[in-house]
C-alpha positions in Angstrom: -8.2 10.0 2.6 -7.5 10.6 6.3 -10.5 8.5 7.3 -9.4 5.7 5.1 -5.9 5.7 6.6 -7.4 5.4 10.0 -9.3 2.3 9.1 -6.3 0.7 7.4 -4.2 1.4 10.5 -7.0 -0.2 12.6 -6.7 -3.3 10.4 -3.0 -3.4 11.1 -3.6 -3.2 14.8 -6.1 -6.0 14.7 -3.5 -8.3 13.1 -1.2 -7.8 16.1 -3.1 -10.3 18.1 -1.6 -13.0 16.0 1.2 -12.5 13.5 -0.3 -15.2 11.2 -4.0 -14.0 11.6 -5.7 -12.2 8.8 -8.6 -9.8 9.4 -11.2 -8.7 6.9 -12.6 -5.4 7.7 -15.9 -3.8 6.7 -16.4 0.0 7.1 -20.1 1.0 7.3 -20.5 4.6 8.0 -18.9 5.4 11.3 -18.8 1.7 12.3 -16.4 -1.1 11.5 -16.7 -4.8 11.7 -14.0 -7.5 11.4 -14.3 -11.1 10.1 -11.9 -14.1 10.1 -12.3 -15.1 6.5 -13.4 -13.7 3.1 -16.6 -15.7 3.0 -17.8 -14.4 6.4 -17.0 -10.8 5.3 -18.8 -11.1 1.9 -21.9 -12.7 3.6 -22.1 -9.7 5.9 -21.9 -7.0 3.3 -24.7 -4.4 2.9 -25.2 -1.8 0.2 -22.7 1.0 0.5 -20.1 -0.9 2.6 -16.4 -0.8 2.0 -14.5 -4.1 2.3 -10.8 -4.2 2.9 -9.0 -7.4 2.0 -5.6 -8.0 3.8 -2.5 -9.3 2.1 -2.5 -13.1 1.7 -3.6 -15.9 -0.5 -7.3 -16.8 -0.1 -8.8 -20.0 -1.7 -12.4 -20.1 -2.7 -12.5 -23.9 -2.4 -15.2 -25.0 0.1 -17.3 -21.9 -0.4 -20.7 -22.3 -2.1 -23.2 -19.9 -3.6 -26.9 -20.6 -3.9 -27.4 -18.2 -6.8 -29.6 -15.1 -7.0 -32.8 -17.2 -6.5 -31.3 -19.1 -3.6 -32.1 -22.4 -5.3 -28.8 -23.3 -7.0 -25.5 -24.7 -5.8 -22.3 -23.2 -7.3 -19.3 -24.8 -5.6 -16.0 -23.0 -4.9 -17.8 -19.7 -5.5 -18.1 -16.4 -3.8 -20.6 -13.9 -5.1 -20.9 -10.2 -4.3 -24.6 -9.5 -4.0 -24.5 -5.9 -2.7 -23.3 -2.6 -4.1 -20.0 -2.2 -2.4 -16.4 -1.0 -2.8 -13.6 -3.6 -2.3 -10.0 -2.7 -1.7 -7.1 -5.1 -1.8 -3.5 -4.5 -0.9 -2.3 -4.7 -4.5 -1.4 -7.5 -6.9 2.3 -6.8 -7.5 3.6 -6.5 -4.0 5.1 -10.0 -3.5 4.1 -11.4 -0.2 2.1 -8.3 0.6 -0.3 -8.9 -2.3 -3.9 -9.8 -2.0 -4.5 -13.0 -4.0 -7.8 -14.9 -4.6 -7.4 -18.3 -6.1 -9.4 -21.4 -7.1 -13.1 -21.4 -8.1 -15.2 -18.4 -9.2 -15.5 -14.8 -8.0 -18.8 -13.3 -9.2 -20.5 -9.9 -9.2 -24.2 -10.7 -9.4 -26.9 -8.5 -10.8 -27.5 -7.0 -7.3 -23.8 -5.9 -7.2 -24.3 -3.4 -10.0 -22.4 -0.1 -9.1 -19.7 -1.9 -7.2 -15.9 -1.5 -7.5 -12.8 -3.5 -6.8 -9.1 -2.6 -6.9 -5.8 -4.0 -5.9 -6.4 -7.8 -6.2 -4.8 -10.6 -8.1 -7.3 -13.1 -9.2 -6.1 -16.6 -9.9 -9.7 -17.6 -9.9 -12.3 -17.0 -12.6 -14.1 -13.6 -12.5 -17.6 -13.2 -13.9 -19.9 -10.2 -14.1 -23.2 -12.1 -13.8 -25.7 -9.5 -15.2 -23.9 -6.8 -13.2 -23.6 -3.3 -14.7 -21.7 -0.2 -13.8 -18.9 -2.2 -12.1 -15.4 -0.7 -11.9 -12.4 -3.0 -11.9 -9.1 -1.2 -11.5 -5.5 -2.2 -11.0 -6.2 -5.9 -10.8 -4.5 -8.9 -12.4 -6.8 -11.5 -13.8 -5.0 -14.8 -14.5 -8.0 -16.8 -15.7 -11.1 -16.1 -17.8 -12.9 -12.9 -17.2 -16.4 -12.9 -18.5 -19.5 -10.7 -18.8 -22.9 -12.3 -19.3 -25.8 -10.9 -21.3 -27.3 -7.7 -19.9 -24.0 -6.7 -18.2 -23.3 -3.2 -19.4 -21.5 0.0 -18.8 -18.7 -1.7 -16.8 -15.3 0.1 -16.5 -12.0 -1.7 -16.6 -8.9 0.4 -15.9 -5.2 -0.4 -15.6 -5.6 -4.2 -15.4 -3.6 -7.1 -16.6 -5.4 -10.0 -18.4 -3.4 -13.2 -18.6 -6.5 -15.3 -19.4 -9.2 -14.5 -22.0 -11.8 -11.8 -21.9 -15.2 -13.2 -23.0 -18.1 -10.9 -23.5 -21.6 -11.8 -24.7 -23.8 -10.0 -27.2 -25.8 -7.9 -24.8 -22.9 -6.9 -22.7 -20.7 -3.8 -22.9 -17.8 -2.1 -21.2 -15.0 0.5 -21.4 -11.5 -1.0 -21.3 -8.6 1.5 -20.9 -4.9 1.4 -20.2 -4.9 -2.4 -19.7 -2.5 -5.1 -21.0 -4.0 -8.2 -22.6 -1.6 -11.0 -22.9 -4.0 -13.7 -24.1 -4.6 -14.0 -27.9 -8.3 -15.1 -27.9 -10.7 -12.4 -26.6 -14.2 -11.4 -27.6 -15.6 -7.8 -27.1 -19.1 -6.5 -27.7 -20.5 -3.0 -27.6 -17.4 -1.6 -26.0 -14.9 1.2 -26.1 -11.3 0.1 -25.9 -8.8 3.0 -25.6 -5.0 3.1 -24.9 -4.7 -0.7 -24.3 -1.8 -3.0 -25.3 -2.8 -6.2 -27.1 0.1 -8.6 -27.1 -1.3 -10.9 -29.7 -3.8 -9.6 -32.3 -4.7 -13.1 -33.6 -8.2 -14.3 -32.8 -9.4 -11.2 -31.1 -13.1 -10.6 -32.0 -14.6 -7.1 -31.9 -18.3 -6.4 -32.5 -20.1 -3.1 -32.5 -17.1 -1.5 -30.7 -14.7 1.4 -30.9 -11.0 1.0 -30.7 -8.9 4.2 -30.1 -5.2 4.7 -29.4 -4.4 1.0 -28.8 -1.3 -0.9 -29.7 -1.9 -4.2 -31.5 1.1 -6.6 -31.7 0.6 -9.1 -34.6 4.2 -10.2 -35.5 7.5 -9.7 -33.7 9.8 -10.6 -36.6 8.2 -9.3 -39.8 5.0 -7.6 -41.1 2.3 -10.1 -41.9 -1.3 -9.8 -43.1 -4.2 -9.4 -40.6 -7.9 -9.0 -41.3 -10.2 -7.8 -38.6 -12.8 -10.5 -38.3 -15.4 -8.7 -36.2 -18.2 -6.5 -37.6 -19.5 -3.0 -37.2 -16.4 -1.5 -35.5 -14.5 1.7 -35.8 -10.7 1.9 -35.5 -9.0 5.2 -35.0 -5.4 6.2 -34.1 -4.2 2.6 -33.4 -0.7 1.4 -33.8 -0.3 -2.0 -35.6 3.0 -3.7 -34.9 4.1 -6.3 -37.5 0.8 -5.9 -39.3 -0.2 -5.4 -42.9 -3.8 -4.4 -42.2 -6.4 -5.8 -44.6 -10.0 -4.8 -45.0 -13.0 -6.8 -45.8 -15.9 -4.6 -46.8 -18.6 -7.2 -45.8 -17.5 -6.8 -42.2 -18.6 -3.2 -42.1 -15.5 -1.9 -40.2 -14.1 1.6 -40.6 -10.5 2.7 -40.2 -9.0 6.2 -39.9 -5.6 7.5 -38.8 -4.2 4.0 -38.4 -0.5 3.4 -38.2 0.4 0.1 -39.8 3.4 -2.0 -40.7 5.4 -0.8 -37.7 8.5 -2.9 -36.9 8.5 -4.5 -33.4 12.1 -3.4 -32.7 11.1 0.2 -33.4 8.3 0.2 -30.9 9.1 -0.5 -27.2 12.0 0.7 -25.0 12.7 -2.8 -23.5 9.9 -5.3 -24.2 11.8 -8.3 -22.7 11.8 -6.7 -19.2 8.2 -5.4 -19.4 9.1 -1.8 -20.3 6.3 -1.0 -22.7 7.1 2.7 -23.0 7.5 3.8 -26.6 10.9 4.5 -27.9 11.6 8.2 -28.4 11.7 7.5 -32.2 8.5 5.5 -32.3 5.8 6.6 -34.7 3.3 6.2 -31.9 4.8 9.1 -29.9 2.3 12.0 -29.7 0.2 10.2 -32.3 -3.0 9.6 -30.3 -6.2 11.5 -30.9 -5.3 13.7 -27.8 -1.8 14.5 -29.0 -0.2 12.1 -26.5 1.2 8.6 -26.9 -0.8 5.7 -28.1 -0.9 2.7 -25.8 -1.0 2.4 -22.0 1.3 5.3 -21.3 -0.9 7.8 -23.1 -3.7 10.0 -21.7 -3.3 12.6 -19.0 -3.0 9.9 -16.4 -0.8 7.0 -17.8 -0.6 3.4 -16.6 1.2 3.1 -13.3 4.3 0.9 -13.7 4.3 0.2 -9.9 0.8 -1.4 -10.2 0.2 0.0 -6.7 -3.4 0.4 -5.6 -4.8 3.9 -5.3 -5.9 3.2 -1.7 -3.4 3.1 1.2 -1.4 -0.1 1.6 1.5 -1.2 3.8 4.9 -0.7 2.3 6.5 -1.6 5.7 4.8 -3.7 8.3 7.1 -5.0 11.1 5.5 -6.4 14.2 7.7 -7.5 17.1 7.2 -11.1 18.4 7.1 -9.9 22.0 6.4 -6.8 24.1 9.1 -4.5 25.4 10.0 -3.9 29.1 6.9 -1.6 29.5 4.5 -4.2 28.1 4.1 -2.4 24.7 4.3 -4.3 21.4 6.6 -2.5 19.0 4.9 -1.9 15.6 6.6 -0.2 12.6 4.2 0.7 9.9 4.6 2.7 6.7 1.5 3.4 4.6 1.6 4.5 1.0 -0.8 5.1 -1.8 -0.6 5.7 -5.6 -3.1 8.2 -6.8 -4.8 8.0 -10.2 
């Protein structure tokens, strides 16, 4: 942690040269390298590098990727082609957020084993045959997809405002995430302690759903039949749902809590407070004895959405030097663990 704070502080010092300048920093062992834009930094990555993305809004328009074979031309696209760790400043920090917009952000097959945290994606995000990728505390506003042969990926404490689209040979673990979009497709996955805002049109195949909250209807209980096949459902809370079973789909259900009234579930849904009411039947009803949903497990969803790596909560840089020729800089660095 101490080493990481040193490099983040270095990043702050580098921005002093111009208040409007942004610096992208790569840490490689005991060395560090800086770049003026995200494309230059990504192109310079080597296996094992750590890439720190500063606060700001970064468009992918104008960047092209030639594909894994080097013979294609994908416009408005940046691809991670090395096994790296990428750290943003957070997605819920207002002007201090790291935001990537427009085009496509891709983890290619050669990026297997990479990780990314603390970024808001207003671009599309695709795991292109990449496996063992971790995406944590990110906001994804557009489609998030995993192609065939993209497996063992780990998605933790993320917000999905666009659809999740997985293909038949892909697989992942989704945990403590919020899915706002009603039309998602999952294959060969484990989904635990998530919040599904709309149950309609979610397709599950060969997957396991544990300790999730599914919201089907906010005014009354209505019928819902799981349309996917070969799934297991355990300890889930179904809000506004009369759960129906179709034997031909080969799904199994155990310890499900159904026909739960919406008004009896969340503390204050309208302001984004998704904690369960003290009287909710989902309290202490998960398979580990804790709550179902995103605020269950030993390490619940962090309401602040802060990244686990250090970020600037205060960054004040004077426009001019003092009488001694020094430039006053006031920095406060914080981090949210787990």
